[in-house]
LUMTISE-34797 format. One line per field, with one value per residue: residue in three letters; residue number from 1; y, z, x of N, C-alpha, C in turn; chain. Coordinates in steps of 0.02 Angstrom, whole numbers, padded with zeros to 5 digits. Each point is the difference from the previous one (the first is absolute). Layout:
REM LUMTISE-34797
gupa [Ala	...]
drenmi [NUM	...]
npy [Y	...]
npz [Z	...]
npx [X	...]
capy [Y	...]
capz [Z	...]
capx [X	...]
cpy [Y	...]
cpz [Z	...]
cpx [X	...]
lumba [A	...]
END
This chain:
REM LUMTISE-34797
gupa [Met	Val	Arg	Arg	Ala	Thr	Ala	Thr	Leu	Val	Val	Val	Ala	Leu	Ala	Val	Leu	Ala	Gly	Cys	Leu	Gly	Gly	Gly	Gly	Ala	Asn	Ala	Thr	Thr	Thr	Val	Glu	Pro	Ser	Ala	Thr	Glu	Ala	Ser	Ser	Thr	Thr	Ser	Gln	Ser	Gly	Ser	Pro	Thr	Thr	Ala	Ala	Ala	Ala	Gly	Asp	Val	Thr	Val	Glu	Val	Val	Glu	Val	Val	Asp	Gly	Asp	Thr	Ile	Lys	Val	Val	Met	Pro	Asp	Gly	Ala	Arg	Glu	Thr	Val	Arg	Leu	Leu	Gly	Val	Asp	Thr	Pro	Glu	Val	His	Ala	Glu	Asn	Thr	Pro	Asp	Glu	Phe	Glu	Gly	Val	Pro	Glu	Thr	Glu	Ala	Gly	Arg	Thr	Cys	Leu	Arg	Ala	Ala	Gly	Glu	Asn	Ala	Ser	Ala	Tyr	Ala	Lys	Ser	Arg	Leu	Ala	Asp	Arg	Thr	Val	Glu	Leu	Arg	Tyr	Asp	Glu	Lys	Ala	Gly	Glu	Arg	Gly	Tyr	Tyr	Gly	Arg	Leu	Leu	Ala	Tyr	Val	Val	Val	Asp	Gly	Ala	Pro	Phe	Asn	Tyr	Asp	Leu	Ile	Thr	Glu	Gly	His	Ala	Arg	Phe	Tyr	Glu	Ser	Ser	Phe	Glu	Glu	Arg	Glu	Arg	Tyr	Glu	Arg	Ala	Glu	Arg	Asp	Ala	Arg	Glu	Arg	Gly	Val	Gly	Leu	Trp	Ser	Cys	Ala	Thr	Glu	Gly	Ala	Ala	Ala	Gly	Gly	Ala	Asp	Ala	Thr	Thr	Asp	Asp	Gly	Leu	Ser	Val	Ser	Val	Val	Ala	Asp	Ala	Pro	Gly	Asn	Asp	Asn	Asp	Asn	Leu	Asn	Glu	Glu	Tyr	Val	Thr	Leu	Arg	Asn	Asp	Gly	Asp	Asp	Ala	Val	Asp	Leu	Ser	Gly	Trp	Thr	Val	Ser	Asp	Ala	Ala	Gly	Ala	Thr	Tyr	Thr	Phe	Ala	Glu	Gly	Ser	Glu	Leu	Asp	Pro	Asp	Ala	Ser	Val	Thr	Leu	His	Thr	Gly	Ser	Gly	Thr	Asp	Thr	Asp	Glu	Asp	Val	Tyr	Trp	Gly	Arg	Gly	Gly	Ala	Val	Trp	Asn	Asn	Gly	Gly	Asp	Thr	Val	Thr	Ile	Arg	Asp	Ala	Ala	Gly	Asp	Glu	Leu	Leu	Ala	Tyr	Thr	Tyr	Glu]
drenmi [1	2	3	4	5	6	7	8	9	10	11	12	13	14	15	16	17	18	19	20	21	22	23	24	25	26	27	28	29	30	31	32	33	34	35	36	37	38	39	40	41	42	43	44	45	46	47	48	49	50	51	52	53	54	55	56	57	58	59	60	61	62	63	64	65	66	67	68	69	70	71	72	73	74	75	76	77	78	79	80	81	82	83	84	85	86	87	88	89	90	91	92	93	94	95	96	97	98	99	100	101	102	103	104	105	106	107	108	109	110	111	112	113	114	115	116	117	118	119	120	121	122	123	124	125	126	127	128	129	130	131	132	133	134	135	136	137	138	139	140	141	142	143	144	145	146	147	148	149	150	151	152	153	154	155	156	157	158	159	160	161	162	163	164	165	166	167	168	169	170	171	172	173	174	175	176	177	178	179	180	181	182	183	184	185	186	187	188	189	190	191	192	193	194	195	196	197	198	199	200	201	202	203	204	205	206	207	208	209	210	211	212	213	214	215	216	217	218	219	220	221	222	223	224	225	226	227	228	229	230	231	232	233	234	235	236	237	238	239	240	241	242	243	244	245	246	247	248	249	250	251	252	253	254	255	256	257	258	259	260	261	262	263	264	265	266	267	268	269	270	271	272	273	274	275	276	277	278	279	280	281	282	283	284	285	286	287	288	289	290	291	292	293	294	295	296	297	298	299	300	301	302	303	304	305	306	307	308	309	310	311	312	313	314	315	316	317	318	319	320	321	322	323	324	325	326	327]
npy [05475	00026	-00057	-00019	-00024	00015	00205	00019	00009	00052	00015	00058	00009	00022	00065	00002	00071	00015	-00042	-00009	00004	-00045	00023	-00032	00007	-00032	-00052	-00003	-00031	-00066	-00029	00021	00023	-00013	00058	-00004	00074	-00007	00046	00008	00065	00002	00025	-00067	-00012	-00052	00052	-00020	-00007	00040	-00013	00033	00032	-00018	00037	00049	00013	-00045	-00014	-00028	-00066	00025	-00063	00040	00018	00007	00064	00034	-00028	-00051	00002	-00027	00009	00027	-00010	00049	-00031	00001	00018	-00042	00043	-00008	00023	00035	00018	00065	-00007	-00068	-00010	-00038	-00005	-00052	-00050	-00012	00049	-00022	00048	00051	00001	-00017	-00023	00001	00064	-00019	-00049	-00016	-00010	-00005	-00056	00046	00031	-00070	-00017	00069	-00012	-00060	00014	00048	-00055	-00033	00040	-00002	-00059	00007	00055	-00031	-00052	00034	00021	-00057	-00054	-00036	00048	00042	-00003	00054	-00008	00033	-00009	-00004	00055	00026	-00023	00007	-00054	-00031	-00043	-00025	-00004	00056	00021	00027	00064	00022	00067	-00007	00019	00008	-00013	00011	-00048	00028	-00067	00001	00070	-00020	-00057	00045	00055	-00061	-00005	-00016	00050	-00028	00062	-00034	-00002	00042	00003	00063	00020	-00039	-00019	00064	00003	-00065	00014	00050	-00040	-00035	00055	00024	-00047	00002	00054	-00009	-00052	00010	-00053	-00024	00074	-00028	-00045	00065	00010	00019	00042	00019	00006	00039	00047	-00007	00010	00039	00007	-00037	-00054	-00049	00000	00055	00015	00045	00065	00033	00068	00011	00057	00033	-00003	-00002	00063	00007	-00016	00041	00024	-00018	-00014	-00018	00061	-00014	-00036	-00062	-00020	-00049	00004	-00054	00014	-00030	-00056	00030	-00019	00057	-00038	00044	-00066	00055	00007	00049	00047	00048	00046	00056	00014	-00065	00034	-00057	-00044	-00053	-00034	-00012	-00042	-00036	00065	-00004	00017	-00013	-00044	00047	00019	00044	00034	00037	00035	00016	00057	-00001	00003	-00065	-00037	-00026	-00001	-00034	00059	00000	00036	00018	00054	00043	00036	00048	-00002	00040	-00055	00002	00022	00045	00043	-00064	-00065	-00048	-00042	-00022	-00050	-00030	-00054	-00053	-00016	00055	-00040	00046	00001	00057	00055	00034	00038	00050	00048]
npz [06309	-00039	-00030	-00020	-00048	-00031	01883	00001	00022	-00014	00049	-00026	00063	00033	00000	00057	-00026	00051	00015	-00055	-00033	-00038	-00058	-00042	-00064	-00018	00008	-00054	00022	00032	-00031	00074	-00025	00068	00016	-00013	-00002	00057	-00013	-00065	00015	-00046	-00040	-00021	-00068	00036	00035	-00018	00081	-00009	-00018	00025	-00044	-00047	00013	-00052	-00068	-00023	-00026	-00034	-00005	-00044	00039	00028	-00055	00050	-00004	-00004	00064	-00023	00033	-00023	00043	-00021	00069	00019	00043	-00055	00051	-00011	-00032	00033	-00054	00050	-00057	00029	00037	-00029	-00047	-00033	-00056	00038	-00006	00053	00003	00024	-00052	00039	-00054	00053	-00007	-00055	00027	-00006	00020	-00061	00039	-00055	-00039	-00019	00062	00024	-00061	00008	00057	-00033	-00066	00043	00042	-00051	-00018	00067	00000	-00065	00023	00044	-00040	-00035	00059	00021	-00042	00037	00041	-00008	00058	00030	00063	00019	00057	00033	00042	-00036	-00061	00019	00016	00031	-00041	-00003	-00061	00037	-00041	-00042	00026	-00053	-00016	-00060	-00009	-00070	-00011	00061	-00023	00029	-00007	00067	00002	-00043	00049	00050	-00030	-00012	00065	00010	00048	00052	00028	00038	00040	00010	00060	-00034	00006	-00055	00045	00017	-00016	00028	00055	-00004	-00010	00044	00038	-00025	00023	00053	-00002	-00008	00053	00027	-00034	00066	00007	-00051	00043	00029	-00066	-00012	-00049	00054	00047	-00037	-00016	00061	00026	-00044	00038	00024	-00027	-00032	-00038	00013	-00068	00026	-00021	00017	00011	-00006	-00022	00065	-00036	00056	00007	-00047	-00027	-00054	00065	00027	-00053	00055	00022	-00076	00012	-00027	00041	-00030	00028	00031	00017	-00060	-00015	-00063	-00024	-00020	-00057	00006	-00037	-00034	00056	-00005	00010	-00002	-00029	00018	00001	00043	00042	-00028	00056	-00020	00030	00028	-00052	00033	-00017	00057	00018	00054	00035	00018	-00070	-00012	-00056	00014	-00045	00005	-00008	00044	00016	-00005	00043	-00039	00057	00051	00037	-00040	-00047	-00052	-00004	00039	00032	-00044	00005	00026	00028	00054	-00020	00022	-00048	-00008	-00004	-00046	00045	-00060	00035	-00043	-00012	-00018	00001	00031	00049	00008	00042	-00004	00013	00013	00014	00001	00062]
npx [06292	00049	-00018	00060	-00004	00040	-00289	00057	-00060	00031	-00044	00028	-00028	00051	00027	00011	00019	00032	-00054	00042	-00061	00034	-00034	-00050	-00003	-00047	00038	00009	00053	-00011	00058	00033	00054	00018	00010	00058	-00008	-00047	00060	-00028	-00028	00049	-00045	00007	00011	00022	00014	00061	00006	00053	00060	00036	-00015	00035	00052	-00019	00022	-00034	00045	-00054	-00002	-00044	-00015	-00054	-00046	-00031	-00009	-00051	-00006	00038	00059	00051	00033	00062	00007	00040	-00028	-00035	-00030	-00038	-00038	-00067	-00020	-00049	-00026	00029	-00058	00012	-00047	00039	-00035	-00034	00048	00020	-00049	-00059	-00027	00001	-00051	-00040	00063	-00025	-00003	-00058	00044	-00045	-00045	00032	-00020	-00028	-00024	-00012	-00035	-00041	-00015	-00018	-00026	-00034	-00006	-00022	-00041	-00036	-00008	-00033	-00025	-00009	-00015	-00037	-00010	-00007	-00024	00040	-00035	00049	-00024	-00032	00006	-00046	00021	-00058	00011	-00063	00008	00059	00042	-00038	-00036	-00061	00019	00021	-00042	00051	-00019	-00011	00026	-00022	00067	-00020	00067	-00002	-00038	-00048	00021	-00006	00030	00044	-00001	-00003	00056	00027	-00025	00058	-00013	-00032	-00020	00047	-00068	00041	00049	00007	00060	00003	-00029	-00003	00070	-00001	-00031	00033	00046	-00024	-00003	00064	00033	-00032	00013	00065	-00021	00067	00027	00006	00008	00018	00017	00011	00011	-00056	00031	00060	-00044	-00033	00045	00014	-00058	00006	00059	-00045	00038	-00046	00059	-00005	00003	00046	-00008	00062	00000	00060	-00034	-00002	00058	00036	-00008	00044	-00054	00033	00011	-00059	00017	00036	-00014	-00008	-00055	-00003	-00034	00009	-00053	00022	-00065	00011	-00014	00004	00059	00022	-00003	00063	00028	00028	-00018	-00040	00039	-00047	00022	-00043	00063	-00017	00032	00034	-00007	00052	-00038	00055	00019	-00037	-00015	00002	-00058	00033	-00035	-00044	00024	00045	-00005	00048	-00039	00070	-00022	00046	00061	00015	00018	-00024	-00045	-00012	00012	00059	-00031	00036	-00030	00054	-00053	00006	-00066	-00036	-00048	-00009	-00051	00030	-00020	00010	-00023	00007	00003	00018	-00034	00030	-00034	00037	-00065	00014	-00034	-00046	00048	00032	-00041	00056	-00046	00058	-00012]
capy [00019	-00021	-00050	-00004	-00065	-00032	00017	00029	00059	00051	00067	00051	00033	00066	00009	00054	00033	00063	00005	00007	-00071	00008	-00041	00010	-00031	-00072	-00029	-00040	-00057	-00012	-00025	00060	-00008	00066	00016	-00032	00028	00033	00039	00070	00005	00027	-00049	-00018	00001	-00048	00012	-00029	00032	-00029	00028	00079	00003	00005	00067	00000	-00044	-00058	-00023	-00073	-00030	-00033	-00066	-00031	00026	-00055	00032	00077	00044	-00049	-00029	-00038	00037	-00029	00061	00012	-00053	-00067	-00032	00006	00025	00020	00080	00007	00069	00034	00057	-00009	-00073	-00020	-00063	-00065	-00045	-00079	-00012	00048	00070	00028	00069	00057	00019	00056	00043	00011	-00057	-00039	-00075	-00046	-00035	00047	00022	-00032	-00009	00050	00011	-00053	00036	00045	-00028	-00030	00061	00038	-00052	00005	00062	-00012	-00037	00041	00058	-00017	-00060	-00013	00056	00028	00062	00023	-00014	00059	-00013	00046	-00006	-00011	-00063	-00038	-00021	-00064	-00012	-00062	-00056	00003	00039	00062	00045	00049	00033	-00020	00046	-00033	00056	00068	00008	-00032	-00046	-00007	00044	-00018	-00048	00039	00042	-00039	-00039	-00073	-00023	00051	00013	-00043	00023	-00021	00050	00006	00073	00019	-00022	00052	00003	-00051	00013	00053	-00026	-00051	00046	00020	-00061	-00022	00053	-00019	-00061	-00037	-00056	-00038	00038	-00006	-00050	00035	00032	-00039	-00029	-00037	-00062	-00040	-00028	-00057	-00062	-00011	-00010	-00065	-00044	-00053	-00053	00037	00036	00070	00042	00060	00035	00061	00031	00063	-00012	00066	00042	00002	-00066	-00022	-00012	-00054	-00055	-00065	00013	-00006	-00067	-00035	-00055	-00044	-00051	-00060	-00030	-00059	-00068	-00035	00030	00032	00005	00070	00001	00031	00045	00071	00056	00054	00071	00025	00025	-00052	-00031	-00073	-00047	-00070	-00055	-00053	-00065	-00050	00042	-00036	00028	-00050	00035	00051	00031	00052	00022	00080	00021	00065	00036	00010	-00059	-00039	-00063	-00031	-00052	-00037	00052	00072	-00004	00072	00020	00027	00057	00061	00045	-00019	-00010	00012	00073	00020	00030	-00046	-00047	-00071	-00072	-00060	-00076	-00044	-00067	-00012	00005	00066	00013	00055	-00022	00044	00064	00039	00065	00037	00067]
capz [-00034	-00062	-00005	-00060	-00017	00024	-00013	00058	-00006	00061	-00008	00044	00017	00025	00033	00054	00011	00044	00010	-00069	-00042	-00075	-00031	-00066	-00047	-00010	-00063	-00038	00026	00067	00020	00004	00035	00030	-00014	00046	00076	00008	00058	-00017	-00015	-00070	-00039	-00072	-00045	00016	00062	00047	00025	-00043	00017	-00035	-00065	-00010	-00025	-00055	-00062	-00014	-00070	-00007	-00071	00001	-00033	-00022	00013	00017	-00027	-00009	00066	00040	-00031	00043	-00003	00036	00039	-00005	00040	-00036	00022	-00047	00047	-00041	00017	-00020	-00012	00051	-00016	-00063	00007	-00070	00009	00005	-00054	00043	00042	-00024	00026	00035	-00028	00052	00023	-00051	-00007	-00058	-00038	00024	00045	-00053	-00035	-00046	00035	00018	-00059	-00011	00052	-00011	-00045	00027	00034	-00050	-00029	00047	00004	-00066	00006	00061	-00031	-00053	00030	00052	-00011	-00015	00003	00072	00033	00067	00050	00040	00051	00026	00081	00030	-00018	00024	-00049	-00015	00011	00038	-00024	00001	-00070	-00006	-00030	-00028	-00059	-00049	-00044	-00044	-00053	00035	-00010	00059	-00031	00032	-00012	-00068	-00013	00016	-00051	-00065	00001	00009	00070	00040	00067	00053	00049	00056	00019	-00034	-00011	-00072	00002	-00031	-00074	-00035	00001	-00063	-00070	-00013	-00020	-00062	-00048	-00009	-00032	-00072	-00019	-00030	00029	00029	00015	-00068	00027	00035	-00049	-00027	-00065	00006	00029	-00064	-00051	00024	-00018	-00072	-00017	00034	-00043	00044	00020	00050	-00027	00001	-00023	00030	-00034	00032	-00050	00015	00035	00038	-00048	-00074	-00017	-00040	00034	00039	-00042	00029	00042	-00036	-00012	-00001	00029	-00011	00062	-00003	00064	-00018	00025	-00051	-00035	-00068	-00040	-00023	-00054	-00058	00029	-00014	00046	-00058	00040	-00049	-00064	-00048	00027	00022	00027	-00001	00050	-00035	00001	00061	00080	00039	00061	00036	00030	00057	-00004	-00042	-00028	-00019	-00064	00004	-00066	-00011	-00026	00058	-00011	00021	00052	00016	00020	-00038	-00073	-00020	-00079	-00047	-00050	00011	00027	00049	-00046	00030	00005	00077	-00010	-00028	-00058	00005	-00005	-00035	00001	-00050	-00004	-00048	-00059	-00001	00030	00055	00066	00051	-00019	00065	-00023	00065	-00016]
capx [00051	-00004	00041	00017	-00011	00051	-00055	-00030	-00029	00029	-00027	00016	-00062	00008	00057	00000	00061	-00018	-00063	-00037	-00015	00005	-00050	00003	-00057	00007	00027	-00052	00004	-00014	00063	00036	00067	00027	00077	00055	00000	-00048	00009	-00024	-00068	-00022	-00042	00003	-00050	-00052	-00037	00030	00060	00057	00053	00018	00036	00072	00030	00032	-00024	00040	00008	-00012	-00008	-00059	00015	-00067	-00066	-00051	-00059	-00004	00017	00035	00060	00045	00065	00065	00032	00070	00042	-00017	-00063	-00061	-00054	-00059	-00009	-00069	00002	-00034	-00056	-00033	-00029	-00014	-00054	00024	00014	00008	-00058	-00067	-00008	-00063	-00002	-00007	00066	00027	-00060	-00041	00001	-00056	-00001	-00034	00045	00032	00044	00051	00038	00041	00049	00053	00050	00037	00049	00058	00043	00049	00066	00039	00024	00045	00052	00034	00036	00032	00028	00071	00033	00020	-00044	00007	-00059	00000	-00060	-00039	00007	-00058	-00019	00048	00045	-00027	-00080	-00019	00029	00072	00018	00019	-00031	00047	-00014	00058	00029	00035	00032	-00022	-00074	-00042	-00044	-00067	-00056	-00006	-00056	-00058	-00017	-00020	-00072	00014	-00009	-00028	00027	-00012	-00015	00044	00033	00074	00015	-00015	-00075	-00031	00013	-00028	-00076	-00017	00027	-00057	-00068	00004	-00002	-00067	-00038	00022	-00021	00055	00013	-00052	-00067	-00049	-00051	-00053	-00056	-00054	00008	00060	-00024	-00037	00053	00031	-00044	-00021	00066	00004	-00047	-00026	00059	00041	00055	-00017	00051	00000	00051	00026	00012	00040	00059	00015	00024	-00018	-00014	00044	00060	-00020	-00039	-00015	-00044	-00053	-00002	-00080	00005	-00048	00006	-00050	-00022	-00047	00014	00050	00051	-00023	00051	00004	00024	-00041	-00050	00021	-00018	00000	-00035	-00047	00040	00032	00063	-00011	00063	-00030	00037	00040	-00014	00011	-00018	-00065	-00024	-00029	-00052	00028	00055	-00001	00059	00005	00036	00042	00019	00076	00037	00018	00004	-00071	00002	-00063	-00044	00003	00013	00018	-00028	00051	-00020	00037	-00041	-00047	-00058	-00063	-00022	-00009	-00066	-00051	00015	-00028	00042	-00027	00044	-00013	00035	00034	-00046	-00012	-00070	00002	-00022	-00002	00004	-00014	00002	-00001	00002]
cpy [-00014	-00052	-00003	-00072	-00032	-00024	00014	00070	00049	00057	00050	00038	00069	00005	00069	00025	00066	00020	00010	-00060	00024	-00037	00023	-00031	-00071	-00023	-00053	-00077	-00015	-00020	00049	-00033	00068	00012	-00030	00032	00044	00055	00078	00003	00032	-00050	-00013	00008	-00057	00009	-00035	00044	-00024	00031	00074	00000	00002	00064	-00008	-00050	-00068	-00023	-00070	-00026	-00042	-00064	-00031	00045	-00042	00023	00074	00032	-00047	-00012	-00029	00031	-00044	00065	00010	-00056	-00064	-00032	00015	00033	00015	00077	00007	00086	00031	00047	-00015	-00071	-00011	-00059	-00063	-00031	-00062	-00015	00043	00065	00008	00069	00058	00031	00064	00038	00005	-00062	-00050	-00081	-00048	-00040	00044	00039	-00029	-00021	00054	00016	-00055	00027	00063	-00024	-00028	00075	00033	-00053	00011	00073	-00003	-00041	00050	00050	-00030	-00062	00005	00083	00022	00052	00016	-00020	00057	-00018	00059	00003	-00026	-00072	-00056	-00044	-00070	-00012	-00058	-00062	-00002	00024	00067	00041	00063	00030	-00037	00051	-00023	00071	00072	00009	-00036	-00053	-00017	00054	00001	-00050	00040	00037	-00023	-00040	-00077	-00020	00050	00018	-00037	00030	-00016	00060	00001	00079	00031	-00005	00055	00006	-00055	00002	00045	-00031	-00057	00032	00022	-00060	-00027	00051	-00009	-00059	-00043	-00067	-00037	00032	00004	-00058	00032	00036	-00044	-00038	-00051	-00076	-00047	-00020	-00054	-00065	-00013	-00020	-00076	-00055	-00047	-00043	00034	00038	00072	00042	00066	00040	00057	00042	00056	-00026	00054	00040	-00002	-00081	-00031	-00010	-00064	-00061	-00060	00005	00025	-00063	-00018	-00071	-00060	-00069	-00058	-00036	-00052	-00063	-00033	00045	00028	00008	00070	00010	00041	00050	00072	00048	00062	00063	00018	00025	-00057	-00026	-00063	-00019	-00069	-00045	-00049	-00074	-00032	00044	-00037	00037	-00041	00022	00032	00027	00066	00013	00070	00012	00070	00031	00002	-00066	-00033	-00078	-00050	-00053	-00036	00049	00072	-00012	00063	00002	00014	00061	00060	00061	-00026	-00018	00004	00071	00013	00013	-00051	-00040	-00057	-00051	-00053	-00061	-00035	-00078	-00001	-00004	00062	00014	00043	-00044	00045	00063	00051	00079	00039	00076	00041]
cpz [-00074	-00020	-00077	-00027	00025	00057	00066	-00002	00058	-00002	00054	00021	00016	00025	00041	00020	00028	-00007	-00068	-00033	-00069	-00034	-00075	-00044	00008	-00058	-00048	00016	00074	00036	00010	00027	00014	-00022	00052	00074	-00008	00053	-00014	-00005	-00063	-00036	-00064	-00045	00012	00068	00060	00033	-00038	00033	-00023	-00066	00007	-00019	-00065	-00052	00006	-00072	-00015	-00069	-00011	-00041	-00021	00012	00015	-00026	00001	00056	00034	-00043	00039	-00019	00031	00033	-00009	00038	-00029	00022	-00046	00053	-00060	00020	-00020	-00014	00039	-00037	-00064	00006	-00075	00001	-00015	-00067	00028	00039	-00025	00024	00034	-00021	00046	00027	-00047	-00014	-00074	-00046	00020	00032	-00059	-00029	-00053	00035	00020	-00061	-00016	00042	00003	-00049	00022	00038	-00045	-00028	00049	00014	-00059	00015	00056	-00029	-00052	00034	00062	-00004	-00004	00009	00074	00015	00055	00042	00040	00065	00024	00067	00025	-00009	00031	-00054	-00015	00024	00025	-00024	00005	-00066	00023	-00026	-00020	-00059	-00048	-00049	-00063	-00048	00028	00008	00061	-00025	00031	-00025	-00075	-00015	00013	-00058	-00059	00005	00012	00072	00037	00059	00052	00069	00062	00013	-00032	-00021	-00062	00000	-00040	-00078	-00034	-00019	-00050	-00064	-00012	-00025	-00071	-00054	-00009	-00037	-00077	-00035	-00039	00037	00027	00004	-00064	00026	00036	-00040	-00025	-00067	00003	00023	-00049	-00044	00031	-00016	-00075	-00031	00027	-00041	00058	00037	00056	-00028	00005	-00014	00038	-00035	00049	-00055	00008	00049	00033	-00051	-00062	-00026	-00042	00024	00042	-00035	00035	00057	-00013	-00010	00005	00045	-00011	00057	-00025	00067	-00016	00028	-00046	-00017	-00065	-00050	-00044	-00066	-00047	00027	-00010	00058	-00048	00038	-00062	-00067	-00049	00019	00033	00027	-00015	00052	-00043	00005	00059	00060	00032	00061	00053	00051	00067	-00010	-00058	-00035	-00027	-00058	00006	-00068	-00019	-00029	00071	-00013	00023	00044	00004	00009	-00034	-00071	-00025	-00082	-00040	-00038	00026	00024	00039	-00043	00034	00022	00078	00007	-00017	-00049	00005	-00004	-00015	-00004	-00061	00003	-00066	-00061	-00014	00026	00060	00071	00057	-00026	00069	-00017	00062	-00024	00028]
cpx [-00005	00051	00026	00015	00068	-00038	-00035	-00033	00010	-00038	00021	-00047	00022	00077	-00007	00060	-00021	-00065	-00039	-00013	00013	-00052	00008	-00049	00000	00022	-00038	00008	-00008	00065	00037	00072	00025	00081	00045	-00007	-00057	00013	-00019	-00072	-00021	-00044	00011	-00046	-00059	-00026	00042	00065	00065	00064	00007	00034	00069	00008	00024	-00034	00057	00001	00005	00000	-00069	00002	-00072	-00054	-00047	-00077	00017	00034	00039	00065	00047	00070	00067	00017	00064	00041	-00017	-00064	-00063	-00062	-00049	-00021	-00069	00008	-00051	-00051	-00039	-00032	-00039	-00060	00045	00012	00003	-00061	-00061	00007	-00060	-00010	-00022	00047	00020	-00065	-00029	-00004	-00060	00015	-00025	00062	00044	00052	00067	00048	00055	00066	00055	00042	00037	00062	00052	00044	00049	00059	00048	00036	00058	00067	00045	00042	00047	00046	00077	00032	00032	-00049	00015	-00057	-00001	-00055	-00030	-00010	-00071	-00011	00042	00035	-00037	-00070	-00013	00041	00084	00024	00024	-00048	00032	-00024	00057	00011	00036	00012	-00023	-00075	-00031	-00054	-00063	-00045	-00018	-00054	-00067	-00029	-00022	-00052	00013	-00009	-00054	00042	-00015	-00007	00055	00043	00069	-00001	-00032	-00094	-00035	00007	-00016	-00078	-00014	00014	-00048	-00071	00000	00001	-00079	-00045	00014	-00015	00047	00025	-00059	-00063	-00042	-00045	-00056	-00045	-00044	00028	00047	-00027	-00039	00055	00041	-00044	-00002	00073	00019	-00039	-00035	00045	00040	00057	-00015	00061	-00010	00065	00031	00030	00039	00066	00030	00058	-00019	-00005	00055	00062	00003	-00038	-00016	-00046	-00072	-00022	-00078	00010	-00057	-00002	-00057	-00018	-00050	00032	00057	00041	-00020	00056	-00010	00028	-00025	-00043	00020	-00026	-00002	-00036	-00049	00029	00034	00067	-00004	00058	-00036	00046	00034	-00029	00011	-00013	-00069	-00006	-00024	-00059	00019	00063	-00017	00067	-00010	00039	00014	00012	00064	00041	00029	00008	-00070	00010	-00067	-00058	-00004	00024	00009	-00011	00059	-00013	00052	-00028	-00069	-00055	-00064	-00017	-00025	-00074	-00058	00034	-00041	00050	-00036	00040	-00036	00035	00028	-00035	-00023	-00061	00015	-00024	-00007	00010	-00012	00018	00006	00001	00037]
lumba [A	A	A	A	A	A	A	A	A	A	A	A	A	A	A	A	A	A	A	A	A	A	A	A	A	A	A	A	A	A	A	A	A	A	A	A	A	A	A	A	A	A	A	A	A	A	A	A	A	A	A	A	A	A	A	A	A	A	A	A	A	A	A	A	A	A	A	A	A	A	A	A	A	A	A	A	A	A	A	A	A	A	A	A	A	A	A	A	A	A	A	A	A	A	A	A	A	A	A	A	A	A	A	A	A	A	A	A	A	A	A	A	A	A	A	A	A	A	A	A	A	A	A	A	A	A	A	A	A	A	A	A	A	A	A	A	A	A	A	A	A	A	A	A	A	A	A	A	A	A	A	A	A	A	A	A	A	A	A	A	A	A	A	A	A	A	A	A	A	A	A	A	A	A	A	A	A	A	A	A	A	A	A	A	A	A	A	A	A	A	A	A	A	A	A	A	A	A	A	A	A	A	A	A	A	A	A	A	A	A	A	A	A	A	A	A	A	A	A	A	A	A	A	A	A	A	A	A	A	A	A	A	A	A	A	A	A	A	A	A	A	A	A	A	A	A	A	A	A	A	A	A	A	A	A	A	A	A	A	A	A	A	A	A	A	A	A	A	A	A	A	A	A	A	A	A	A	A	A	A	A	A	A	A	A	A	A	A	A	A	A	A	A	A	A	A	A	A	A	A	A	A	A	A	A	A	A	A	A	A	A	A	A	A	A	A	A	A	A	A	A	A	A	A	A	A	A]
END
């Protein structure tokens, strides 16, 4: 983060109902937590039989964005729940990524670095749209209501927009192989995002993979950019952003460092800004209140060209540390 100066393993093997066996795709982790009731043969996103989905939509308050595809909410009765977004999988930010889960991404250090940056971007995108918001949860009859860990499985709707689907179309997530009603639609959306090379799918292109490597210093500092905000970029300035990540062993003093585009528009980090090891800071183009993980440029219009640009990072002495060109 940016600082300023100032066990029990439970494995659910199978559930048989009316002679039918429910199954699904393998989950990325090996620890599995069953749902409270194993009475239905519907298949969850994680491949576990779950209870039938609740009828209708539920309005909830988002109290934490864990990462791009997981949030914590307060239910209408005051209970707190963890929600795993249905049908999507964003790159990991709290664990190592497996590139071969993302079609075309090379099984290389550059591929993993690129995916980590894409995961940070997905998390920032989720925070910008969901943090502290009132949203609707929509359950899916095929998927069931809960997965292995007892987490709710749901579509999230914010301001009338389907957030899970937007993650796919913007390239922040891959389609998750599981059984759910929207499966074919999500699969088509992922294919379109891959063909356009947007978001994490830039990691699958030869140039982007090389660019990811070139945009990482020997000390583990890397930069990534989300240039194409949903809708009109000028109306969504905080969803256009650059993320600077420190995977090195030591904290980095960002005081006086600059971020600039090819046209010379420049942002300068405040005195006392520091980037801890294994942390990132996201520079949003628009306005807001700076925090440990998010800072705001305060621009009145978009900076990063959707068709291609160069992000350049310089230290306080003006020396170029990173230059990342995207197309």
